[in-house]
Each structure stands twice: as structure tokens, then as C-alpha cells.
C-alpha positions in Angstrom: 12.6 -21.1 -0.2 10.8 -18.5 -2.3 9.4 -15.0 -2.3 5.6 -14.3 -2.2 4.6 -12.2 -5.1 2.6 -9.1 -4.1 1.6 -5.6 -4.8 2.3 -2.3 -2.9 -0.6 0.2 -3.3 0.0 3.8 -2.5 -3.6 4.9 -1.9 -4.5 8.6 -2.0 -7.4 11.0 -2.2 -7.8 14.8 -2.8 -9.2 16.9 0.0 -9.6 20.6 -0.4 -7.1 20.7 -3.2 -4.6 18.9 -1.0 -3.2 15.4 -1.5 -3.7 12.9 1.3 -2.3 9.4 1.6 -3.9 6.5 3.4 -1.6 4.6 5.8 -2.6 1.6 7.8 -1.4 0.6 11.4 -0.3 -3.0 11.0 -0.5 -5.6 13.7 -0.4 -9.1 11.9 3.2 -10.4 11.5 4.7 -7.1 12.7 3.7 -3.7 14.1 4.1 -0.4 12.3 2.6 1.8 9.5 2.2 0.8 5.9 0.3 1.2 2.7 -2.2 -1.4 1.6 -0.5 -4.4 0.0 -1.2 -8.0 -0.7 -0.3 -11.2 -2.3 -1.1 -12.5 -5.8 -3.7 -15.3 -5.7 -4.3 -17.6 -8.6 -4.5 -16.0 -12.1 -5.6 -12.6 -11.1 -4.4 -9.7 -13.2 -2.5 -7.0 -11.4 -5.5 -4.6 -11.6 -7.7 -7.2 -10.1 -5.2 -7.7 -7.3 -5.1 -4.0 -6.5 -8.9 -3.7 -6.5 -9.3 -6.8 -4.3 -6.7 -5.8 -1.8 -8.0 -2.2 -1.4 -11.5 -3.7 -0.9 -10.3 -6.3 1.6 -8.1 -3.9 3.6 -10.1 -0.7 3.5 -13.6 -1.4 2.2 -13.0 1.2 -0.5 -13.5 1.1 -4.3 -10.5 2.1 -6.3 -10.3 4.7 -9.1 -7.4 5.8 -11.4 -5.2 2.7 -10.8 -1.7 3.3 -12.1 1.3 0.9 -12.4 4.8 2.2 -11.9 8.1 0.8 -13.2 9.3 -0.2 -9.8 9.6 -3.6 -8.3 11.7 -5.1 -5.4 11.9 -7.7 -2.8 12.6 -8.1 0.9 13.1 -10.9 3.3 10.9 -11.3 6.3 12.5 -10.6 9.7 11.1 -13.9 11.0 9.5 -17.1 9.7 5.8 -16.7 9.3 3.9 -19.8 10.3 1.1 -19.1 7.9 3.5 -18.9 4.9 5.5 -22.1 4.9 8.5 -22.1 2.6 8.3 -18.3 2.0 11.2 -16.2 3.1 10.0 -12.8 1.9 8.0 -10.9 -0.7 8.6 -9.5 -4.1 6.5 -6.5 -5.0 5.3 -4.3 -7.8 4.3 -0.7 -7.2 0.8 0.7 -8.0 -1.2 3.7 -6.9 -5.0 4.0 -6.5 -7.2 7.0 -5.8 -9.9 6.5 -3.2 -12.9 8.8 -2.8 -14.4 8.1 0.6 -12.9 9.4 3.8 -14.3 6.6 6.0 -12.1 3.4 5.9 -13.1 0.0 7.2 -9.9 -1.7 8.1 -9.6 -5.5 8.2 -9.1 -5.9 12.0 -7.2 -9.2 11.5 -4.3 -7.2 9.8 -4.6 -3.6 10.9 -5.6 -1.7 14.0 -6.3 1.7 12.6 -5.8 4.1 9.6 -4.9 7.7 9.0 -5.2 10.1 6.1 -1.9 12.0 6.1 0.0 14.5 4.0 3.3 13.4 2.2 5.5 14.7 5.0 3.5 13.0 7.7 3.5 9.7 5.7 7.3 9.8 5.2 7.9 10.1 8.9 5.4 7.4 9.9 6.0 4.6 7.3 7.9 1.8 9.0 10.0 0.6 6.1 12.3 2.4 3.6 10.9 0.5 0.6 7.5 2.0 1.3 8.9 5.5 1.8 10.6 5.0 -1.7 7.3 4.0 -3.2 5.6 7.1 -1.7 8.3 9.4 -3.1 7.8 8.1 -6.6 4.0 8.2 -6.5 4.0 11.7 -4.9 6.4 13.1 -7.6 4.1 11.7 -10.3 0.9 13.0 -8.7 2.2 16.5 -8.0 4.0 16.9 -11.3 2.6 19.8 -13.4 0.1 20.7 -10.7 -0.5 23.0 -7.8 -1.8 20.2 -5.6 0.5 19.5 -2.6 
């Protein structure tokens, strides 16, 4: 049994000098709110994975991709039929700026999306590991700036 390698991507944009985060309403494998994320396929670089996952899950083009010194892993709450032999995911944290407001979600994975503030995202994100990732990225993005 092994862990699927993946990336977590805290996606954001600036709107009227305010920082907004993109959260997605998941319905494939589980129900709840999350950031874009995805598995590593083949010999892609981490940056290629971030760009591909953002494009697949949101229809957006990324800017200002940044890697963070945070990684982790978690076990799935149930066996996933489409991932035989996989018991969970390991992840590496990234952030990516998006410019467009309109998001085109992948309907196989997500039902909806919202652009939300930090405090709204903290309340809505389903899992604590993603809330931890949000805190790290938010601290970095708001450091030495008046943007909130």
C-alpha cells in the first residue's frame, strides 16, 4: 500500500486591494470545500503539475507560482475504487495567483467554486491540513503589505 504523490495549490487573486482565495466544492470521493490539488503524473516537474491542475480544475492560467517548505500526508477515509493499492496522499504546498474571476470547474470533481476572504476560507475548508496550508500562504502574501 502506498501514498499518491500530489500538490496542494492555494490559489488567490487581488480584488480592490483585497486578497481573495479560490475554494472548490468537492463531490468526487468526498463532499466538502478544498483548494485545487492533484496527483503527479509521469515525469512532470512540480511547476508543470501546478499549471496542469489549475487549468484542469478551474480553466485558469497561473501566475506567480511559489513553492513552500511544507509537505505532509494523509490517509483516505475509505478505499477509492479508481486508485487501487493507494491508501492516501502525500502532498507538497504551492500557491498560484489567478487573474480572472470566472472559473470553469471540472464538473466530474467539483460542483461549485467561491472567491472568499481568508477568514471565510478558514471556516469553510473541510480539512485541517488545508487550513494549515492557507495560514502559511496567507502569512507570506500579507507580510510587509497593507493587503488583507
